[in-house]
N, CA, C and O atoms as a MOPAC input file, in Angstrom:
PM7 MOZYME 1SCF
protein

 N    -24.19100 1     4.69500 1    13.69000 1
 C    -24.95300 1     4.84900 1    12.47300 1
 C    -25.92600 1     3.70300 1    12.24900 1
 O    -26.61200 1     3.68700 1    11.22700 1
 N    -26.00800 1     2.76800 1    13.14000 1
 C    -26.87500 1     1.62000 1    12.93100 1
 C    -28.35500 1     1.99000 1    12.96800 1
 O    -29.18200 1     1.24500 1    12.44300 1
 N    -28.70900 1     3.12100 1    13.57400 1
 C    -30.10600 1     3.50000 1    13.68000 1
 C    -30.57500 1     4.38900 1    12.53700 1
 O    -31.77100 1     4.66000 1    12.43100 1
 N    -29.70000 1     4.83700 1    11.70800 1
 C    -30.06200 1     5.74000 1    10.62200 1
 C    -30.45700 1     4.93500 1     9.38900 1
 O    -29.68900 1     4.82200 1     8.43300 1
 N    -31.65700 1     4.38100 1     9.42600 1
 C    -32.12300 1     3.49800 1     8.37100 1
 C    -32.20400 1     4.21000 1     7.02600 1
 O    -31.82300 1     3.63600 1     6.00700 1
 N    -32.68900 1     5.43900 1     7.00300 1
 C    -32.82700 1     6.17200 1     5.74500 1
 C    -31.45600 1     6.43700 1     5.12100 1
 O    -31.27900 1     6.28500 1     3.91300 1
 N    -30.48800 1     6.83300 1     5.95000 1
 C    -29.13700 1     7.05500 1     5.42600 1
 C    -28.52300 1     5.77600 1     4.89400 1
 O    -27.88500 1     5.77400 1     3.84200 1
 N    -28.71500 1     4.69600 1     5.61800 1
 C    -28.12700 1     3.42100 1     5.18300 1
 C    -28.73100 1     2.96400 1     3.85700 1
 O    -28.00300 1     2.51500 1     2.97100 1
 N    -30.03100 1     3.07000 1     3.71200 1
 C    -30.67700 1     2.69500 1     2.45200 1
 C    -30.25700 1     3.64900 1     1.34600 1
 O    -30.01900 1     3.22200 1     0.21600 1
 N    -30.16300 1     4.93200 1     1.66000 1
 C    -29.73200 1     5.91600 1     0.66700 1
 C    -28.32100 1     5.64700 1     0.17300 1
 O    -28.04600 1     5.77100 1    -1.02100 1
 N    -27.43300 1     5.28400 1     1.07400 1
 C    -26.05300 1     4.98700 1     0.68100 1
 C    -26.01000 1     3.72600 1    -0.16400 1
 O    -25.28500 1     3.67600 1    -1.15700 1
 N    -26.77200 1     2.71000 1     0.21200 1
 C    -26.79900 1     1.48500 1    -0.60900 1
 C    -27.32700 1     1.77600 1    -2.00800 1
 O    -26.87600 1     1.17100 1    -2.98100 1
 N    -28.26800 1     2.68800 1    -2.11300 1
 C    -28.79600 1     3.07200 1    -3.41400 1
 C    -27.78900 1     3.89000 1    -4.20400 1
 O    -27.71700 1     3.77600 1    -5.42700 1
 N    -27.00800 1     4.71700 1    -3.50900 1
 C    -26.08600 1     5.65000 1    -4.15000 1
 C    -24.78500 1     4.99900 1    -4.62100 1
 O    -24.21000 1     5.43800 1    -5.61800 1
 N    -24.31400 1     3.97300 1    -3.93400 1
 C    -23.00300 1     3.38800 1    -4.21900 1
 C    -22.82500 1     2.89300 1    -5.66000 1
 O    -21.76800 1     3.14500 1    -6.23700 1
 N    -23.78700 1     2.21100 1    -6.26700 1
 C    -23.57700 1     1.81300 1    -7.66900 1
 C    -23.41300 1     3.01100 1    -8.60800 1
 O    -22.67400 1     2.93200 1    -9.58900 1
 N    -24.09000 1     4.10700 1    -8.31300 1
 C    -23.95100 1     5.29300 1    -9.14500 1
 C    -22.58800 1     5.96200 1    -8.94700 1
 O    -22.03200 1     6.53600 1    -9.88400 1
 N    -22.06300 1     5.88700 1    -7.74800 1
 C    -20.71200 1     6.40500 1    -7.49500 1
 C    -19.69500 1     5.58700 1    -8.28900 1
 O    -18.77900 1     6.14500 1    -8.89500 1
 N    -19.85900 1     4.27600 1    -8.28400 1
 C    -18.96000 1     3.41200 1    -9.05700 1
 C    -19.10500 1     3.68900 1   -10.55700 1
 O    -18.11100 1     3.73200 1   -11.28200 1
 N    -20.32300 1     3.87200 1   -11.00800 1
 C    -20.54600 1     4.19300 1   -12.42000 1
 C    -19.88800 1     5.51500 1   -12.79100 1
 O    -19.30800 1     5.63700 1   -13.87000 1
 N    -19.97100 1     6.50700 1   -11.90700 1
 C    -19.31700 1     7.78700 1   -12.16100 1
 C    -17.80000 1     7.63100 1   -12.19400 1
 O    -17.13000 1     8.25000 1   -13.02000 1
 N    -17.25300 1     6.80500 1   -11.29700 1
 C    -15.80900 1     6.55600 1   -11.30500 1
 C    -15.38000 1     5.91900 1   -12.62500 1
 O    -14.34200 1     6.27800 1   -13.18100 1
 N    -16.16800 1     4.98600 1   -13.12200 1
 C    -15.83900 1     4.36500 1   -14.40800 1
 C    -15.95600 1     5.37500 1   -15.54700 1
 O    -15.15300 1     5.35400 1   -16.48000 1
 N    -16.94400 1     6.25400 1   -15.47600 1
 C    -17.07000 1     7.29900 1   -16.49300 1
 C    -15.83700 1     8.20100 1   -16.48400 1
 O    -15.28700 1     8.51800 1   -17.53800 1
 N    -15.41000 1     8.60900 1   -15.29900 1
 C    -14.22000 1     9.46400 1   -15.18700 1
 C    -12.99800 1     8.72900 1   -15.71900 1
 O    -12.15300 1     9.33200 1   -16.38000 1
 N    -12.89600 1     7.43300 1   -15.43700 1
 C    -11.76100 1     6.63700 1   -15.92400 1
 C    -11.74500 1     6.58100 1   -17.44500 1
 O    -10.71700 1     6.85400 1   -18.06400 1
 N    -12.86600 1     6.23300 1   -18.04700 1
 C    -12.88700 1     6.04000 1   -19.49500 1
 C    -12.93300 1     7.34400 1   -20.27100 1
 O    -12.55600 1     7.37600 1   -21.44200 1
 N    -13.38300 1     8.40600 1   -19.64900 1
 C    -13.44800 1     9.70000 1   -20.32000 1
 C    -12.15500 1    10.48100 1   -20.12000 1
 O    -11.97800 1    11.53300 1   -20.73300 1
 N    -11.25800 1     9.99700 1   -19.28500 1
 C    -10.05100 1    10.73200 1   -18.91700 1
 C     -9.11600 1    11.03600 1   -20.05700 1
 O     -8.39400 1    12.03100 1   -20.00600 1
 N     -9.10400 1    10.21700 1   -21.07800 1
 C     -8.20200 1    10.49800 1   -22.19900 1
 C     -8.78800 1    11.54100 1   -23.13900 1
 O     -8.06700 1    12.10400 1   -23.96400 1
 N    -10.07000 1    11.80300 1   -23.02800 1
 C    -10.73100 1    12.76200 1   -23.90200 1
 C    -10.96000 1    14.11700 1   -23.24400 1
 O    -11.15400 1    15.11100 1   -23.94300 1
 N    -10.94200 1    14.17400 1   -21.95300 1
 C    -11.18900 1    15.41000 1   -21.22800 1
 C    -10.65700 1    15.30200 1   -19.81400 1
 O     -9.85200 1    14.42000 1   -19.51700 1
 N    -11.09900 1    16.19500 1   -18.93700 1
 C    -10.63100 1    16.13200 1   -17.54900 1
 C    -11.02900 1    14.81500 1   -16.89400 1
 O    -12.13800 1    14.31900 1   -17.09100 1
 N    -10.14200 1    14.27900 1   -16.14100 1
 C    -10.40400 1    13.02200 1   -15.45500 1
 C     -9.28300 1    12.04500 1   -15.72600 1
 O     -8.24500 1    12.41100 1   -16.27600 1
 N     -9.48900 1    10.83700 1   -15.35200 1
 C     -8.50600 1     9.80000 1   -15.57100 1
 C     -8.36000 1     8.91100 1   -14.36800 1
 O     -9.23500 1     8.85900 1   -13.50400 1
 N     -7.24100 1     8.20800 1   -14.31800 1
 C     -7.02000 1     7.20400 1   -13.29900 1
 C     -6.96800 1     7.74300 1   -11.88500 1
 O     -7.50800 1     7.12400 1   -10.96800 1
 N     -6.32500 1     8.89300 1   -11.69000 1
 C     -6.20500 1     9.41400 1   -10.32400 1
 C     -7.56800 1     9.78400 1    -9.76400 1
 O     -7.91800 1     9.38800 1    -8.65200 1
 N     -8.32600 1    10.53500 1   -10.52800 1
 C     -9.63800 1    10.95900 1   -10.06400 1
 C    -10.56500 1     9.76500 1    -9.86000 1
 O    -11.29600 1     9.70300 1    -8.87200 1
 N    -10.53400 1     8.82600 1   -10.78900 1
 C    -11.38200 1     7.64000 1   -10.66200 1
 C    -10.96400 1     6.79600 1    -9.46100 1
 O    -11.81600 1     6.21800 1    -8.78600 1
 N     -9.67000 1     6.72000 1    -9.19000 1
 C     -9.19600 1     5.98000 1    -8.02500 1
 C     -9.65700 1     6.60600 1    -6.71800 1
 O    -10.03400 1     5.89800 1    -5.78400 1
 N     -9.62700 1     7.92200 1    -6.65300 1
 C    -10.09000 1     8.60800 1    -5.43900 1
 C    -11.59100 1     8.42000 1    -5.26400 1
 O    -12.05900 1     8.21900 1    -4.14300 1
 N    -12.35000 1     8.48300 1    -6.34900 1
 C    -13.79800 1     8.27700 1    -6.26100 1
 C    -14.10600 1     6.85100 1    -5.81200 1
 O    -14.99300 1     6.63800 1    -4.98600 1
 N    -13.38100 1     5.88200 1    -6.35100 1
 C    -13.59000 1     4.49100 1    -5.96900 1
 C    -13.25000 1     4.26700 1    -4.49500 1
 O    -13.99300 1     3.59600 1    -3.78000 1
 N    -12.14200 1     4.82300 1    -4.04800 1
 C    -11.78100 1     4.71100 1    -2.63100 1
 C    -12.81000 1     5.43300 1    -1.76600 1
 O    -13.15000 1     4.96800 1    -0.67900 1
 N    -13.29900 1     6.56000 1    -2.24900 1
 C    -14.33400 1     7.29100 1    -1.51000 1
 C    -15.59700 1     6.46800 1    -1.34300 1
 O    -16.28700 1     6.57300 1    -0.32900 1
 N    -15.89500 1     5.65200 1    -2.33700 1
 C    -17.04900 1     4.76800 1    -2.24700 1
 C    -16.86500 1     3.75800 1    -1.10900 1
 O    -17.78600 1     3.52200 1    -0.32700 1
 N    -15.67600 1     3.16600 1    -1.02500 1
 C    -15.39500 1     2.20400 1     0.05000 1
 C    -15.41300 1     2.91300 1     1.40600 1
 O    -15.91600 1     2.36300 1     2.38600 1
 N    -14.87300 1     4.11700 1     1.46500 1
 C    -14.83900 1     4.87000 1     2.72100 1
 C    -16.24800 1     5.25300 1     3.15500 1
 O    -16.57100 1     5.17200 1     4.34000 1
 N    -17.09100 1     5.67000 1     2.21300 1
 C    -18.47900 1     5.98100 1     2.54800 1
 C    -19.19100 1     4.74800 1     3.08600 1
 O    -19.94400 1     4.83200 1     4.05600 1
 N    -18.95400 1     3.61600 1     2.45900 1
 C    -19.53900 1     2.36200 1     2.95000 1
 C    -19.06400 1     2.06500 1     4.36700 1
 O    -19.85000 1     1.64600 1     5.21700 1
 N    -17.76900 1     2.28500 1     4.61800 1
 C    -17.21700 1     2.03300 1     5.95700 1
 C    -17.81000 1     2.97900 1     6.99300 1
 O    -18.05500 1     2.57300 1     8.12900 1
 N    -18.03900 1     4.21200 1     6.62500 1
 C    -18.61900 1     5.17400 1     7.56000 1
 C    -20.04400 1     4.78000 1     7.92900 1
 O    -20.45400 1     4.90600 1     9.08300 1
 N    -20.78900 1     4.30500 1     6.94800 1
 C    -22.18900 1     3.97200 1     7.20000 1
 C    -22.37800 1     2.60200 1     7.84800 1
 O    -23.25800 1     2.43800 1     8.69300 1
 N    -21.57000 1     1.62300 1     7.46800 1
 C    -21.80300 1     0.25700 1     7.91500 1
 C    -20.68700 1    -0.30200 1     8.79000 1
 O    -20.78500 1    -1.43400 1     9.26500 1
 N    -19.64200 1     0.46600 1     9.00700 1
 C    -18.53800 1     0.02400 1     9.84100 1
 C    -17.34600 1    -0.45000 1     9.01100 1
 O    -17.49400 1    -0.91700 1     7.88100 1
 N    -16.17200 1    -0.31600 1     9.60200 1
 C    -14.93900 1    -0.68400 1     8.90100 1
 C    -14.88700 1    -2.18500 1     8.63400 1
 O    -14.38200 1    -2.61300 1     7.59600 1
 N    -15.39700 1    -2.97600 1     9.55100 1
 C    -15.37500 1    -4.43100 1     9.34600 1
 C    -16.23900 1    -4.82400 1     8.15900 1
 O    -15.87400 1    -5.73300 1     7.41400 1
 N    -17.37500 1    -4.16600 1     7.96500 1
 C    -18.21900 1    -4.44200 1     6.79600 1
 C    -17.50600 1    -4.02900 1     5.51600 1
 O    -17.60000 1    -4.71700 1     4.50000 1
 N    -16.79200 1    -2.90900 1     5.56400 1
 C    -16.04400 1    -2.46700 1     4.38800 1
 C    -14.91300 1    -3.43600 1     4.07300 1
 O    -14.59300 1    -3.66100 1     2.90600 1
 N    -14.31400 1    -4.00200 1     5.09800 1
 C    -13.22700 1    -4.95800 1     4.86900 1
 C    -13.74100 1    -6.27700 1     4.30800 1
 O    -12.95800 1    -7.07100 1     3.78600 1
 N    -15.04500 1    -6.52300 1     4.40800 1
 C    -15.60100 1    -7.71300 1     3.76400 1
 C    -15.74400 1    -7.49700 1     2.25500 1
 O    -15.60300 1    -8.44500 1     1.48200 1
 N    -16.02300 1    -6.25400 1     1.82700 1
 C    -16.14000 1    -6.00600 1     0.38700 1
 C    -14.79900 1    -5.61800 1    -0.23500 1
 O    -14.57400 1    -5.86500 1    -1.41900 1
 N    -13.91500 1    -5.01600 1     0.54700 1
 C    -12.56400 1    -4.66500 1     0.08400 1
 C    -11.58600 1    -5.12300 1     1.16600 1
 O    -11.15300 1    -4.32200 1     1.99300 1
 N    -11.23800 1    -6.41600 1     1.15900 1
 C    -10.37700 1    -6.95500 1     2.22300 1
 C     -9.01100 1    -6.26700 1     2.27500 1
 O     -8.49600 1    -5.78200 1     1.26800 1
 N     -8.45200 1    -6.24400 1     3.46500 1
 C     -7.15300 1    -5.60900 1     3.69600 1
 C     -6.09200 1    -6.18100 1     2.75500 1
 O     -5.28200 1    -5.43400 1     2.20600 1
 N     -6.09200 1    -7.47600 1     2.57100 1
 C     -5.08100 1    -8.10400 1     1.71500 1
 C     -5.23700 1    -7.66700 1     0.26000 1
 O     -4.24000 1    -7.42200 1    -0.42000 1
 N     -6.47300 1    -7.56800 1    -0.22200 1
 C     -6.70700 1    -7.09900 1    -1.58700 1
 C     -6.21800 1    -5.67000 1    -1.75900 1
 O     -5.59900 1    -5.33800 1    -2.77000 1
 N     -6.49300 1    -4.83200 1    -0.77700 1
 C     -6.06200 1    -3.43300 1    -0.83700 1
 C     -4.54000 1    -3.35200 1    -0.84500 1
 O     -3.97000 1    -2.52800 1    -1.56000 1
 N     -3.88000 1    -4.18900 1    -0.06600 1
 C     -2.41700 1    -4.19500 1    -0.03200 1
 C     -1.81600 1    -4.69700 1    -1.33900 1
 O     -0.71000 1    -4.29400 1    -1.69900 1
 N     -2.51800 1    -5.56300 1    -2.05200 1
 C     -2.03000 1    -6.06800 1    -3.33100 1
 C     -2.27900 1    -5.05700 1    -4.44800 1
 O     -1.52600 1    -5.01000 1    -5.42100 1
 N     -3.32900 1    -4.24800 1    -4.31400 1
 C     -3.68000 1    -3.29100 1    -5.36100 1
 C     -2.58200 1    -2.26200 1    -5.61000 1
 O     -2.35100 1    -1.87100 1    -6.75400 1
 N     -1.91100 1    -1.82400 1    -4.56300 1
 C     -0.90800 1    -0.76200 1    -4.72000 1
 C      0.23100 1    -1.20000 1    -5.63800 1
 O      0.48800 1    -0.52000 1    -6.63100 1
 N      0.92100 1    -2.30000 1    -5.35300 1
 C      1.99200 1    -2.67900 1    -6.28100 1
 C      1.46600 1    -3.20400 1    -7.62000 1
 O      2.16400 1    -3.10800 1    -8.62900 1
 N      0.24600 1    -3.76000 1    -7.64800 1
 C     -0.30900 1    -4.23500 1    -8.90800 1
 C     -0.49600 1    -3.08400 1    -9.89700 1
 O     -0.17200 1    -3.22100 1   -11.07600 1
 N     -1.01400 1    -1.96200 1    -9.42400 1
 C     -1.18500 1    -0.80300 1   -10.29300 1
 C      0.14200 1    -0.27000 1   -10.80500 1
 O      0.25800 1     0.09800 1   -11.97400 1
 N      1.13700 1    -0.22600 1    -9.93900 1
 C      2.47000 1     0.22200 1   -10.35400 1
 C      3.04300 1    -0.75500 1   -11.38000 1
 O      3.68500 1    -0.34000 1   -12.34500 1
 N      2.81400 1    -2.03900 1   -11.17200 1
 C      3.28700 1    -3.04900 1   -12.11100 1
 C      2.62200 1    -2.89100 1   -13.48000 1
 O      3.28800 1    -3.02800 1   -14.50600 1
 N      1.33200 1    -2.60800 1   -13.50600 1
 C      0.64100 1    -2.38400 1   -14.78100 1
 C      1.21100 1    -1.15600 1   -15.47700 1
 O      1.47000 1    -1.17800 1   -16.68100 1
 N      1.40500 1    -0.09000 1   -14.71700 1
 C      1.95300 1     1.15000 1   -15.28000 1
 C      3.35600 1     0.90300 1   -15.84200 1
 O      3.63500 1     1.21900 1   -16.99900 1
 N      4.22400 1     0.34200 1   -15.02100 1
 C      5.60500 1     0.11000 1   -15.45600 1
 C      5.67900 1    -0.94700 1   -16.54400 1
 O      6.50800 1    -0.85400 1   -17.44900 1
 N      4.81800 1    -1.95000 1   -16.45900 1
 C      4.80600 1    -2.99400 1   -17.47400 1
 C      4.42400 1    -2.46500 1   -18.83800 1
 O      4.92100 1    -2.94400 1   -19.85800 1
 N      3.53800 1    -1.47400 1   -18.86300 1
 C      3.18000 1    -0.84000 1   -20.12800 1
 C      4.39300 1    -0.13900 1   -20.72400 1
 O      4.62100 1    -0.20400 1   -21.93200 1
 N      5.16900 1     0.53100 1   -19.88100 1
 C      6.38400 1     1.18900 1   -20.36300 1
 C      7.43700 1     0.20600 1   -20.83100 1
 O      8.08000 1     0.41500 1   -21.85900 1
 N      7.61300 1    -0.86300 1   -20.07700 1
 C      8.61400 1    -1.86600 1   -20.43200 1
 C      8.22000 1    -2.58200 1   -21.72600 1
 O      9.08800 1    -2.96700 1   -22.51000 1
 N      6.91400 1    -2.76000 1   -21.95200 1
 C      6.46500 1    -3.38900 1   -23.20100 1
 C      6.92600 1    -2.56400 1   -24.40300 1
 O      7.32900 1    -3.12000 1   -25.42400 1
 N      6.86400 1    -1.24500 1   -24.27800 1
 C      7.37800 1    -0.39100 1   -25.35000 1
 C      8.86200 1    -0.58400 1   -25.56500 1
 O      9.33200 1    -0.61000 1   -26.70300 1
 N      9.60500 1    -0.72000 1   -24.47500 1
 C     11.05300 1    -0.96800 1   -24.58200 1
 C     11.34000 1    -2.29500 1   -25.26400 1
 O     12.19800 1    -2.38400 1   -26.14200 1
 N     10.60900 1    -3.32900 1   -24.84600 1
 C     10.84500 1    -4.65500 1   -25.41400 1
 C     10.46900 1    -4.73500 1   -26.88800 1
 O     10.99600 1    -5.56800 1   -27.62600 1
 N      9.56200 1    -3.87400 1   -27.31000 1
 C      9.14900 1    -3.87300 1   -28.71500 1
 C      9.95500 1    -2.88500 1   -29.56200 1
 O      9.61000 1    -2.62800 1   -30.71500 1
 N     11.03100 1    -2.33200 1   -28.98700 1
 C     11.96700 1    -1.53700 1   -29.76300 1
 C     11.76100 1    -0.03600 1   -29.75000 1
 O     12.39700 1     0.66800 1   -30.53300 1
 N     10.91500 1     0.47000 1   -28.90800 1
 C     10.69700 1     1.91800 1   -28.82200 1
 C     11.13700 1     2.41200 1   -27.44600 1
 O     11.77700 1     1.67900 1   -26.69100 1
 N     10.79300 1     3.65600 1   -27.12600 1
 C     11.14300 1     4.23800 1   -25.83000 1
 C     10.19600 1     3.76000 1   -24.73500 1
 O      9.12300 1     3.21800 1   -25.00000 1
 N     10.63600 1     3.98400 1   -23.47700 1
 C      9.78400 1     3.66800 1   -22.33400 1
 C      8.51100 1     4.50600 1   -22.42900 1
 O      8.56800 1     5.71400 1   -22.65600 1
 N      7.36900 1     3.85700 1   -22.25300 1
 C      6.04600 1     4.46600 1   -22.35700 1
 C      5.74100 1     5.02100 1   -23.75200 1
 O      4.93800 1     5.94400 1   -23.88400 1
 N      6.36400 1     4.47700 1   -24.77300 1
 C      5.97700 1     4.79300 1   -26.15000 1
 C      4.94000 1     3.75100 1   -26.55100 1
 O      5.27000 1     2.60500 1   -26.85800 1
 N      3.69100 1     4.17100 1   -26.54000 1
 C      2.58200 1     3.23000 1   -26.71100 1
 C      2.33200 1     2.83500 1   -28.15700 1
 O      1.56300 1     1.90600 1   -28.40700 1
 N      2.94200 1     3.49600 1   -29.09900 1
 C      2.59100 1     3.29900 1   -30.50900 1
 C      2.81900 1     1.87100 1   -31.00000 1
 O      2.24500 1     1.47500 1   -32.01400 1
 N      3.63600 1     1.10000 1   -30.31000 1
 C      3.93600 1    -0.26500 1   -30.76000 1
 C      3.06800 1    -1.32300 1   -30.08600 1
 O      3.27300 1    -2.51700 1   -30.30100 1
 N      2.11200 1    -0.90400 1   -29.28100 1
 C      1.30800 1    -1.86500 1   -28.53300 1
 C      0.16300 1    -2.46200 1   -29.34400 1
 O     -0.47900 1    -3.40400 1   -28.88200 1
 N     -0.10700 1    -1.95100 1   -30.51800 1
 C     -1.19500 1    -2.48700 1   -31.34700 1
 C     -0.75500 1    -2.50100 1   -32.80800 1
 O      0.37500 1    -2.13600 1   -33.13300 1
 N     -1.64800 1    -2.91900 1   -33.66500 1
 C     -1.32000 1    -3.07000 1   -35.08500 1
 C     -1.02400 1    -1.74600 1   -35.78000 1
 O     -0.30300 1    -1.72600 1   -36.77700 1
 N     -1.56900 1    -0.63500 1   -35.26900 1
 C     -1.21700 1     0.67400 1   -35.81800 1
 C     -1.00300 1     1.65400 1   -34.66500 1
 O     -1.57100 1     1.46200 1   -33.59000 1
 N     -0.19800 1     2.69700 1   -34.86400 1
 C      0.17600 1     3.60200 1   -33.76900 1
 C     -0.99600 1     4.25600 1   -33.02700 1
 O     -0.94800 1     4.31700 1   -31.79900 1
 N     -2.05100 1     4.75200 1   -33.70200 1
 C     -3.14500 1     5.36200 1   -32.92400 1
 C     -3.81900 1     4.38500 1   -31.96400 1
 O     -4.13900 1     4.74800 1   -30.83200 1
 N     -4.03400 1     3.15300 1   -32.40800 1
 C     -4.63900 1     2.16400 1   -31.51400 1
 C     -3.67500 1     1.77600 1   -30.38800 1
 O     -4.10000 1     1.53100 1   -29.25900 1
 N     -2.41000 1     1.72400 1   -30.69300 1
 C     -1.41300 1     1.43000 1   -29.67100 1
 C     -1.36900 1     2.50700 1   -28.59800 1
 O     -1.28300 1     2.20800 1   -27.40700 1
 N     -1.43000 1     3.77700 1   -29.03300 1
 C     -1.44200 1     4.87200 1   -28.05000 1
 C     -2.70600 1     4.82900 1   -27.20200 1
 O     -2.65500 1     5.07700 1   -25.99700 1
 N     -3.83500 1     4.51800 1   -27.82000 1
 C     -5.08900 1     4.42300 1   -27.07400 1
 C     -5.02000 1     3.30900 1   -26.03100 1
 O     -5.42900 1     3.50000 1   -24.88600 1
 N     -4.50700 1     2.15800 1   -26.42500 1
 C     -4.35100 1     1.03300 1   -25.50000 1
 C     -3.36500 1     1.37500 1   -24.38800 1
 O     -3.61500 1     1.07000 1   -23.22200 1
 N     -2.25400 1     2.00400 1   -24.74100 1
 C     -1.25100 1     2.36500 1   -23.74200 1
 C     -1.78100 1     3.34200 1   -22.71100 1
 O     -1.54200 1     3.17800 1   -21.51400 1
 N     -2.49900 1     4.35600 1   -23.16800 1
 C     -3.07600 1     5.33000 1   -22.23800 1
 C     -4.08000 1     4.64400 1   -21.32700 1
 O     -4.11500 1     4.90300 1   -20.12400 1
 N     -4.90000 1     3.76400 1   -21.90100 1
 C     -5.87300 1     3.03800 1   -21.07200 1
 C     -5.16900 1     2.21300 1   -19.99900 1
 O     -5.57600 1     2.23700 1   -18.83700 1
 N     -4.11900 1     1.48600 1   -20.37200 1
 C     -3.41300 1     0.64700 1   -19.39300 1
 C     -2.73100 1     1.47400 1   -18.31000 1
 O     -2.76100 1     1.10800 1   -17.13500 1
 N     -2.12200 1     2.58000 1   -18.69800 1
 C     -1.47000 1     3.44700 1   -17.71200 1
 C     -2.51200 1     4.02500 1   -16.74600 1
 O     -2.30100 1     4.03900 1   -15.53300 1
 N     -3.62500 1     4.49600 1   -17.28700 1
 C     -4.66800 1     5.05700 1   -16.43200 1
 C     -5.29000 1     3.98500 1   -15.53500 1
 O     -5.65500 1     4.27000 1   -14.39400 1
 N     -5.41100 1     2.76300 1   -16.03700 1
 C     -5.90800 1     1.66400 1   -15.21100 1
 C     -4.94800 1     1.38800 1   -14.05400 1
 O     -5.38100 1     1.18400 1   -12.92000 1
 N     -3.64500 1     1.38300 1   -14.34000 1
 C     -2.66600 1     1.19900 1   -13.27300 1
 C     -2.73500 1     2.29400 1   -12.23100 1
 O     -2.61500 1     2.02800 1   -11.03500 1
 N     -2.92900 1     3.52900 1   -12.67900 1
 C     -3.04900 1     4.64900 1   -11.73500 1
 C     -4.31200 1     4.48600 1   -10.89400 1
 O     -4.27000 1     4.70000 1    -9.68200 1
 N     -5.43200 1     4.11200 1   -11.51000 1
 C     -6.67200 1     3.90900 1   -10.75900 1
 C     -6.48600 1     2.86400 1    -9.67000 1
 O     -6.87400 1     3.08200 1    -8.52300 1
 N     -5.89700 1     1.73800 1   -10.02500 1
 C     -5.72600 1     0.65100 1    -9.05700 1
 C     -4.81300 1     1.08500 1    -7.91700 1
 O     -5.10800 1     0.80900 1    -6.75500 1
 N     -3.70800 1     1.75800 1    -8.23100 1
 C     -2.77400 1     2.18500 1    -7.19200 1
 C     -3.38600 1     3.24100 1    -6.27900 1
 O     -3.27900 1     3.14200 1    -5.05700 1
 N     -4.01900 1     4.23900 1    -6.85700 1
 C     -4.59100 1     5.32300 1    -6.04900 1
 C     -5.73300 1     4.80500 1    -5.18000 1
 O     -5.82400 1     5.14900 1    -4.00100 1
 N     -6.59600 1     3.98600 1    -5.75400 1
 C     -7.70100 1     3.43300 1    -4.98200 1
 C     -7.19000 1     2.57900 1    -3.82400 1
 O     -7.67800 1     2.69000 1    -2.69900 1
 N     -6.21100 1     1.73200 1    -4.10600 1
 C     -5.63600 1     0.90400 1    -3.04600 1
 C     -4.94300 1     1.72600 1    -1.97400 1
 O     -5.07500 1     1.43300 1    -0.78600 1
 N     -4.20500 1     2.75300 1    -2.38400 1
 C     -3.48800 1     3.59400 1    -1.42100 1
 C     -4.44800 1     4.36300 1    -0.52000 1
 O     -4.26900 1     4.40700 1     0.69700 1
 N     -5.46300 1     4.96400 1    -1.12400 1
 C     -6.42500 1     5.74500 1    -0.33200 1
 C     -7.19300 1     4.84500 1     0.64200 1
 O     -7.41800 1     5.22000 1     1.79200 1
 N     -7.59000 1     3.66900 1     0.18100 1
 C     -8.31100 1     2.74800 1     1.05200 1
 C     -7.40100 1     2.23000 1     2.16200 1
 O     -7.83400 1     2.10000 1     3.30700 1
 N     -6.14100 1     1.93200 1     1.83200 1
 C     -5.18900 1     1.46800 1     2.85600 1
 C     -4.94400 1     2.54900 1     3.90200 1
 O     -4.85100 1     2.25300 1     5.09300 1
 N     -4.83800 1     3.80100 1     3.46000 1
 C     -4.67900 1     4.90100 1     4.41800 1
 C     -5.88700 1     5.00600 1     5.33700 1
 O     -5.73800 1     5.20700 1     6.54300 1
 N     -7.07400 1     4.87100 1     4.77500 1
 C     -8.27800 1     4.92400 1     5.61100 1
 C     -8.28900 1     3.78300 1     6.61600 1
 O     -8.58100 1     3.99700 1     7.79200 1
 N     -7.97200 1     2.56800 1     6.16500 1
 C     -7.93200 1     1.43000 1     7.08100 1
 C     -6.90100 1     1.65500 1     8.18200 1
 O     -7.16000 1     1.34200 1     9.34500 1
 N     -5.74200 1     2.19100 1     7.82900 1
 C     -4.68800 1     2.42800 1     8.82500 1
 C     -5.14000 1     3.45300 1     9.85600 1
 O     -4.93500 1     3.26400 1    11.05500 1
 N     -5.75400 1     4.53800 1     9.39200 1
 C     -6.21000 1     5.56300 1    10.33500 1
 C     -7.40900 1     5.08000 1    11.16400 1
 O     -7.55700 1     5.48000 1    12.31900 1
 N     -8.24700 1     4.24300 1    10.60000 1
 C     -9.41000 1     3.75700 1    11.36100 1
 C     -8.99100 1     2.78800 1    12.44400 1
 O     -9.69800 1     2.64300 1    13.44200 1
 N     -7.85500 1     2.11700 1    12.27800 1
 C     -7.37800 1     1.17400 1    13.28900 1
 C     -6.52500 1     1.84600 1    14.36100 1
 O     -6.18000 1     1.21600 1    15.36100 1
 N     -6.18700 1     3.09700 1    14.16700 1
 C     -5.31300 1     3.81000 1    15.12100 1
 C     -5.91500 1     3.90500 1    16.50600 1
 O     -5.20100 1     3.78600 1    17.50200 1
 N     -7.20700 1     4.11600 1    16.58400 1
 C     -7.84200 1     4.30300 1    17.89400 1
 C     -8.10800 1     3.02300 1    18.63900 1
 O     -8.54900 1     3.06700 1    19.78700 1
 N     -7.85800 1     1.88800 1    18.03000 1
 C     -8.17600 1     0.60600 1    18.67200 1
 C     -7.05700 1     0.13000 1    19.53500 1
 O     -7.16000 1    -0.93300 1    20.14800 1

């Protein structure tokens, strides 16, 4: 793909918009279709598209293997930590109503944190799978 100058420039132009769309899906997920899983797949797809166009080593410079390996348990920790925070504050696991000064804001914050954890885990998992499969032939 090193000779496809138009494709490479097009992908560099397109990637920020893909990231912007992933963020839109993430933040709009509590109001309609979308959320952390979809945004995580879109974000991982962005890294995979970059790897296809510029090589896996170039993709590993923007999303290093170690960062991707840390993302998976970090997202699970954010998700579970949100649930445990509800327990520690005297409610049920994943009862978000106690996370803020009033229940509606607490639920909004809780949903955001859970969806953020899902985004981080899914994005890390999908990227790690791509890295693992790309190294298989070497």
